[in-house]
DSSP file (Angstrom, degrees, kcal/mol; ACC not computed):
  #  RESIDUE AA STRUCTURE BP1 BP2  ACC     N-H-->O    O-->H-N    N-H-->O    O-->H-N    TCO  KAPPA ALPHA  PHI   PSI    X-CA   Y-CA   Z-CA
    1    1 A M              0   0    0      0, 0.0     2,-0.4     0, 0.0    18,-0.2   0.000 360.0 360.0 360.0 138.2  -33.2  -10.8   21.9
    2    2 A R  E     -A   18   0A   0     16,-2.2    16,-3.1     2,-0.0     2,-0.4  -0.989 360.0-163.5-126.9 139.4  -31.5   -7.6   23.2
    3    3 A F  E     +A   17   0A   0     -2,-0.4     2,-0.3    14,-0.2    14,-0.2  -0.945   9.6 174.8-120.2 144.5  -29.1   -5.2   21.4
    4    4 A A  E     -A   16   0A   0     12,-2.1    12,-3.4    -2,-0.4     2,-0.5  -0.972  22.5-138.6-148.8 131.2  -26.9   -2.7   23.0
    5    5 A S  E     -A   15   0A   0     -2,-0.3    10,-0.3    10,-0.2     3,-0.1  -0.797   8.0-167.7 -92.0 134.0  -24.3   -0.5   21.4
    6    6 A L  E     -     0   0A   0      8,-2.6     2,-0.2    -2,-0.5     9,-0.2   0.605  68.9 -53.8 -84.0 -15.6  -21.1    0.0   23.3
    7    7 A G  E     -A   14   0A   0      7,-1.1     7,-2.2    -3,-0.1    -1,-0.4  -0.672  47.1-146.8 150.7 157.4  -20.2    2.8   20.9
    8    8 A S        +     0   0    0      5,-0.2     2,-0.3    -2,-0.2     5,-0.2  -0.974  45.5  83.5-150.3 128.9  -19.7    3.6   17.3
    9    9 A G  S >  S-     0   0    0      3,-0.4     3,-1.2    -2,-0.3    -2,-0.0  -0.960  86.7 -61.3 164.4-172.2  -17.3    5.8   15.6
   10   10 A S  T 3  S+     0   0    0     -2,-0.3     3,-0.1     1,-0.2    -1,-0.1   0.673 126.9  56.7 -73.2 -13.2  -13.7    6.1   14.2
   11   11 A K  T 3  S-     0   0    0      1,-0.3    -1,-0.2    49,-0.0     2,-0.2   0.514 126.5 -37.2 -91.9  -3.2  -12.2    5.5   17.7
   12   12 A G    <   -     0   0    0     -3,-1.2    -3,-0.4    18,-0.1     2,-0.4  -0.692  47.3-143.0 153.6 154.9  -14.0    2.3   18.0
   13   13 A N        +     0   0    0     47,-1.5    16,-2.1    -5,-0.2     2,-0.3  -0.996  25.8 152.2-140.9 135.2  -17.1    0.1   17.4
   14   14 A S  E     -A    7   0A   0     -7,-2.2    -8,-2.6    -2,-0.4    -7,-1.1  -0.857  12.4-179.3-166.4 137.1  -18.8   -2.5   19.4
   15   15 A T  E     -AB   5  26A   0     11,-1.9    11,-3.3    12,-0.4     2,-0.4  -0.992  16.7-144.4-134.1 141.5  -22.4   -3.9   19.9
   16   16 A L  E     -AB   4  25A   0    -12,-3.4   -12,-2.1    -2,-0.3     2,-0.4  -0.850  11.5-169.2 -99.2 141.9  -23.7   -6.7   22.3
   17   17 A V  E     -AB   3  24A   0      7,-2.2     7,-3.5    -2,-0.4     2,-0.4  -0.977   8.3-166.1-134.1 119.4  -26.4   -8.9   21.0
   18   18 A E  E     +AB   2  23A   0    -16,-3.1   -16,-2.2    -2,-0.4     2,-0.3  -0.848  14.6 165.5-107.2 141.9  -28.1  -11.1   23.7
   19   19 A W  E >   - B   0  22A   0      3,-2.1     3,-2.2    -2,-0.4     2,-0.2  -0.862  64.2 -42.6-155.2 123.8  -30.3  -14.1   23.1
   20   20 A N  T 3  S-     0   0    0     -2,-0.3    -1,-0.0     1,-0.3    -2,-0.0  -0.431 126.3 -21.1  51.6-118.2  -31.3  -16.7   25.8
   21   21 A S  T 3  S+     0   0    0     -2,-0.2     2,-0.3    -3,-0.1    -1,-0.3   0.373 118.5  96.7 -99.9   0.8  -28.1  -17.4   27.6
   22   22 A S  E <   -B   19   0A   0     -3,-2.2    -3,-2.1    27,-0.0     2,-0.4  -0.705  49.2-167.7-100.3 145.9  -25.6  -16.2   24.9
   23   23 A C  E     -B   18   0A   0     -2,-0.3    27,-3.3    -5,-0.2    28,-1.2  -0.976   9.8-167.0-131.4 114.8  -24.0  -12.7   24.6
   24   24 A L  E     -Bc  17  51A   0     -7,-3.5    -7,-2.2    -2,-0.4     2,-0.7  -0.881   9.5-151.6-105.8 132.7  -22.3  -12.0   21.3
   25   25 A M  E     -Bc  16  52A   0     26,-2.9    28,-2.9    -2,-0.5     2,-0.7  -0.915   9.0-154.2 -97.8 122.5  -20.0   -9.0   20.9
   26   26 A V  E     -Bc  15  53A   0    -11,-3.3   -11,-1.9    -2,-0.7    28,-0.2  -0.898  66.1 -17.6-100.0 116.2  -20.0   -7.7   17.4
   27   27 A D        -     0   0    0     26,-4.4   -12,-0.4    -2,-0.7    35,-0.2   0.405  59.8-147.5  63.6 152.1  -16.7   -6.0   16.7
   28   28 A C        +     0   0    0     33,-2.4    36,-2.5   -14,-0.1    37,-0.4  -0.563  33.9 152.0-153.2  74.8  -14.4   -4.8   19.6
   29   29 A G        +     0   0    0    -16,-2.1     2,-0.2    31,-0.4    33,-0.2   0.469  48.7  89.2 -84.2  -5.7  -12.5   -1.6   18.5
   30   30 A F  S    S-     0   0    0    -17,-0.3   -18,-0.1     1,-0.1   -17,-0.0  -0.564  83.6-101.1 -97.1 159.8  -12.0   -0.2   22.0
   31   31 A S     >  -     0   0    0     -2,-0.2     4,-2.6     1,-0.1     5,-0.2  -0.171  38.2-105.1 -64.9 166.9   -9.2   -0.8   24.4
   32   32 A V  H  > S+     0   0    0      2,-0.2     4,-2.7     1,-0.2     5,-0.2   0.908 122.0  51.3 -60.1 -45.6   -9.7   -3.3   27.3
   33   33 A K  H  > S+     0   0    0      1,-0.2     4,-1.9     2,-0.2    -1,-0.2   0.917 113.9  42.7 -55.2 -50.3  -10.0   -0.4   29.8
   34   34 A D  H  > S+     0   0    0      2,-0.2     4,-2.5     1,-0.2    -1,-0.2   0.870 113.2  53.4 -76.0 -35.2  -12.7    1.4   27.7
   35   35 A S  H  X S+     0   0    0     -4,-2.6     4,-3.0     2,-0.2    -2,-0.2   0.938 108.8  49.2 -60.2 -45.4  -14.5   -1.9   26.9
   36   36 A L  H  X S+     0   0    0     -4,-2.7     4,-2.7     1,-0.2    -1,-0.2   0.910 110.7  48.9 -61.0 -43.3  -14.8   -2.7   30.5
   37   37 A R  H  X S+     0   0    0     -4,-1.9     4,-2.1     2,-0.2    -1,-0.2   0.936 113.8  47.1 -61.3 -46.4  -16.1    0.7   31.3
   38   38 A R  H  X S+     0   0    0     -4,-2.5     4,-0.9     1,-0.2    -2,-0.2   0.894 111.8  50.0 -63.2 -43.0  -18.7    0.5   28.5
   39   39 A L  H ><>S+     0   0    0     -4,-3.0     5,-2.1     2,-0.2     3,-1.0   0.924 107.0  56.1 -57.5 -47.9  -19.7   -3.1   29.6
   40   40 A Q  H ><5S+     0   0    0     -4,-2.7     3,-3.6     1,-0.3    -2,-0.2   0.939  99.5  58.6 -50.2 -53.6  -20.1   -1.9   33.2
   41   41 A R  H 3<5S+     0   0    0     -4,-2.1    -1,-0.3     1,-0.3    -2,-0.2   0.812 109.4  45.9 -49.8 -32.1  -22.6    0.8   32.1
   42   42 A L  T <<5S-     0   0    0     -3,-1.0    -1,-0.3    -4,-0.9    -2,-0.2   0.374 119.5-111.2 -89.9   5.2  -24.8   -2.0   30.7
   43   43 A G  T < 5S+     0   0    0     -3,-3.6     2,-0.3     1,-0.3    -3,-0.2   0.817  77.9 127.3  67.5  34.3  -24.4   -4.1   33.8
   44   44 A K      < -     0   0    0     -5,-2.1    -1,-0.3    -8,-0.1    -2,-0.1  -0.845  45.7-154.2-119.4 154.4  -22.3   -6.6   31.9
   45   45 A A    >   -     0   0    0     -2,-0.3     3,-2.0    -3,-0.1     4,-0.4  -0.852  33.7-111.7-121.0 157.7  -18.8   -8.2   32.6
   46   46 A P  G >  S+     0   0    0      0, 0.0     3,-1.1     0, 0.0    26,-0.1   0.773 116.4  66.4 -63.6 -22.0  -16.5   -9.5   30.0
   47   47 A E  G 3  S+     0   0    0      1,-0.2    -3,-0.0     3,-0.0    25,-0.0   0.654  90.5  66.7 -69.9 -14.1  -17.1  -13.0   31.4
   48   48 A D  G <  S+     0   0    0     -3,-2.0     2,-0.4   -26,-0.0    -1,-0.2   0.652  78.9 100.4 -80.1 -16.0  -20.7  -12.6   30.1
   49   49 A I    <   -     0   0    0     -3,-1.1   -25,-0.2    -4,-0.4     3,-0.1  -0.589  48.5-176.1 -81.6 126.5  -19.5  -12.6   26.5
   50   50 A T        -     0   0    0    -27,-3.3     2,-0.3    -2,-0.4   -26,-0.2   0.830  66.7  -8.7 -85.8 -36.1  -19.9  -15.9   24.7
   51   51 A A  E     -c   24   0A   0    -28,-1.2   -26,-2.9     2,-0.0     2,-0.4  -0.979  56.0-133.6-158.3 160.0  -18.2  -14.9   21.3
   52   52 A I  E     -c   25   0A   0     -2,-0.3     2,-0.5   -28,-0.2   -26,-0.2  -0.993  16.7-164.8-126.4 128.3  -16.8  -12.0   19.4
   53   53 A L  E     -c   26   0A   0    -28,-2.9   -26,-4.4    -2,-0.4     2,-0.6  -0.950   6.2-155.1-114.0 127.1  -17.7  -11.5   15.8
   54   54 A V        -     0   0    0     -2,-0.5     8,-0.1   -28,-0.2     3,-0.1  -0.867   1.8-163.3 -99.6 125.5  -15.5   -9.1   13.7
   55   55 A T        -     0   0    0     -2,-0.6     2,-0.3     1,-0.2    -1,-0.1   0.875  64.3 -12.7 -79.8 -32.8  -17.4   -7.6   10.7
   56   56 A H  S    S-     0   0    0      2,-0.2    -1,-0.2     5,-0.0     5,-0.1  -0.967  71.7 -91.5-162.9 178.2  -14.5   -6.4    8.7
   57   57 A E  S    S+     0   0    0     -2,-0.3     2,-0.2    -3,-0.1     5,-0.1   0.397  73.7 119.0 -86.8   1.5  -10.8   -5.5    8.8
   58   58 A H    >>  -     0   0    0      1,-0.1     3,-2.3     2,-0.1     4,-0.8  -0.469  68.5-127.7 -65.6 132.6  -10.8   -1.8    9.8
   59   59 A S  H 3> S+     0   0    0      1,-0.3     4,-2.1     2,-0.2     3,-0.3   0.733 104.2  67.7 -59.8 -24.1   -8.9   -1.4   13.0
   60   60 A D  H 34 S+     0   0    0      1,-0.2   -47,-1.5     2,-0.2   -31,-0.4   0.550 106.7  43.6 -75.2  -2.2  -11.7    0.4   14.8
   61   61 A H  H <4 S+     0   0    0     -3,-2.3   -33,-2.4   -49,-0.2    -1,-0.2   0.541 128.1  21.5-111.2 -14.9  -13.7   -2.8   14.6
   62   62 A W  H >X S+     0   0    0     -4,-0.8     3,-2.0    -3,-0.3     4,-0.5   0.618  87.2  97.3-128.9 -12.3  -11.0   -5.4   15.6
   63   63 A K  T 3< S+     0   0    0     -4,-2.1   -34,-0.2     1,-0.3    -3,-0.1   0.709  91.6  44.6 -64.5 -21.7   -8.1   -3.7   17.6
   64   64 A G  T 3> S+     0   0    0    -36,-2.5     4,-2.0    -5,-0.2    -1,-0.3   0.476  89.3  88.0 -98.6  -2.2   -9.5   -4.7   21.0
   65   65 A V  H <> S+     0   0    0     -3,-2.0     4,-3.1   -37,-0.4     5,-0.3   0.955  90.7  42.2 -63.6 -55.2  -10.4   -8.4   20.2
   66   66 A L  H  X S+     0   0    0     -4,-0.5     4,-3.0     1,-0.2     5,-0.3   0.949 116.6  47.3 -67.9 -49.2   -7.1  -10.0   21.1
   67   67 A P  H  > S+     0   0    0      0, 0.0     4,-1.7     0, 0.0    -1,-0.2   0.929 117.8  40.9 -56.2 -40.0   -6.5   -8.0   24.3
   68   68 A L  H  X S+     0   0    0     -4,-2.0     4,-2.3     2,-0.2    -2,-0.2   0.958 118.8  46.4 -66.9 -49.4  -10.0   -8.5   25.6
   69   69 A A  H  < S+     0   0    0     -4,-3.1    -3,-0.2    -5,-0.3    -1,-0.2   0.884 113.8  49.8 -58.6 -44.0  -10.1  -12.3   24.5
   70   70 A S  H  < S+     0   0    0     -4,-3.0    -1,-0.2    -5,-0.3    -2,-0.2   0.875 113.6  44.9 -61.3 -41.9   -6.6  -12.9   25.9
   71   71 A R  H  <        0   0    0     -4,-1.7    -2,-0.2    -5,-0.3    -1,-0.2   0.861 360.0 360.0 -76.1 -37.6   -7.4  -11.4   29.2
   72   72 A Y     <        0   0    0     -4,-2.3    -2,-0.2    -5,-0.2    -3,-0.2   0.457 360.0 360.0-112.9 360.0  -10.8  -13.0   29.7
């Protein structure tokens, strides 16, 4: 199992959790452009994401979910 933070703060939050062949994104508070840049730094692509889990209702945790999921 591997964990990697894409970022954490009032401008956005997101963490990747990988296990076997699954890649879970926990929260997605960044824009699509910012998420792609952060994923690329980790050698990941949006197509690698199996699911997105939103932990709670604050916008810095969910505002990028729909744009990212709709696009990919």
